[in-house]
C-alpha positions as CSV (number, residue, x, y, z in Angstrom):
1,X,0.2,0.4,0.2
2,X,2.2,2.4,0.8
3,X,4.4,1.7,-2.6
4,X,1.1,2.9,-4.0
5,X,1.1,6.2,-2.3
6,X,4.2,7.3,-3.3
7,X,3.8,6.4,-7.2
8,X,1.0,8.0,-7.9
9,X,2.0,11.4,-7.0
10,X,4.8,10.7,-9.1
11,X,2.7,9.5,-11.9
12,X,0.3,12.3,-11.3
13,X,3.3,14.7,-12.0
14,X,5.2,13.4,-14.9
15,X,1.6,13.0,-16.8
16,X,1.6,16.8,-16.5
17,X,5.3,17.2,-18.0
18,X,3.9,15.0,-21.2
19,X,3.0,16.4,-24.4
20,X,0.2,17.5,-26.1
21,X,-1.9,15.4,-27.0
22,X,-0.7,14.2,-31.3
23,X,-3.5,16.3,-33.6
24,X,-4.8,18.3,-31.0
25,X,-4.6,22.5,-32.9
26,X,-5.0,20.5,-36.8
27,X,-7.5,23.0,-37.9
28,X,-11.2,20.8,-39.2
29,X,-10.8,22.1,-42.9
30,X,-8.6,20.9,-45.4
31,X,-5.9,23.5,-46.0
32,X,-2.3,24.9,-46.1
33,X,-1.5,24.3,-42.4
34,X,-1.7,20.3,-43.5
35,X,1.6,21.1,-45.1
36,X,3.4,19.8,-43.0
37,X,2.3,16.4,-42.7
38,X,4.6,14.7,-45.0
39,X,7.9,12.6,-43.6
40,X,6.2,11.9,-40.4
41,X,3.8,9.1,-39.5
42,X,0.3,8.5,-40.2
43,X,-0.2,7.2,-36.6
44,X,1.0,10.5,-35.1
45,X,-2.2,12.3,-35.6
46,X,-5.7,12.0,-35.2
47,X,-7.7,13.8,-37.2
48,X,-10.9,16.6,-35.8
49,X,-13.4,14.8,-36.2
50,X,-14.9,17.0,-39.1
51,X,-12.8,16.7,-41.0
52,X,-13.5,14.9,-44.0
53,X,-10.3,12.7,-45.0
54,X,-9.1,9.5,-46.3
55,X,-5.7,7.9,-46.0
56,X,-4.7,6.1,-49.0
57,X,-2.1,3.4,-49.1
58,X,0.5,2.5,-52.3
59,X,-1.2,1.1,-55.2
60,X,-5.1,1.9,-53.1
61,X,-7.9,2.1,-55.7
62,X,-9.9,5.5,-54.7
63,X,-12.8,7.6,-56.1
64,X,-11.6,10.5,-58.0
65,X,-14.7,13.1,-57.7
66,X,-13.5,16.0,-55.9
67,X,-14.5,17.2,-52.2
68,X,-12.0,20.6,-52.0
69,X,-13.2,19.9,-48.2
70,X,-11.2,16.5,-47.6
71,X,-7.5,16.0,-46.8
72,X,-6.2,13.3,-48.9
73,X,-3.1,11.3,-47.1
74,X,-0.7,9.3,-49.2
75,X,1.0,7.5,-46.5
76,X,4.1,4.8,-47.7
77,X,4.1,0.9,-47.4
78,X,5.1,1.9,-43.6
79,X,2.6,4.5,-42.9
80,X,4.5,7.7,-43.8
81,X,3.1,10.5,-44.9
82,X,4.4,11.1,-48.0
83,X,2.2,14.0,-49.2
84,X,-1.2,15.6,-49.0
85,X,-3.8,17.0,-50.8
86,X,-7.1,18.4,-51.1
87,X,-10.3,17.2,-53.0
């Protein structure tokens, strides 16, 4: 019981130093703000719930419809973002 009493305050202090959650601060619309994503892993991000998006893997078939609000995230076979576009 004594060990638990020591662990909880330490865990609370460490969690206060944690970086912001991935994806926080990302806009809920497609735009140039997403140009900073290439080179990073798609698993690092949680896209805003209101943002229509699709992650496109190599060789994947995608529809050709154009939706200017949608974010297209092109990844390599390891999940690293190669490019992003709206449409």
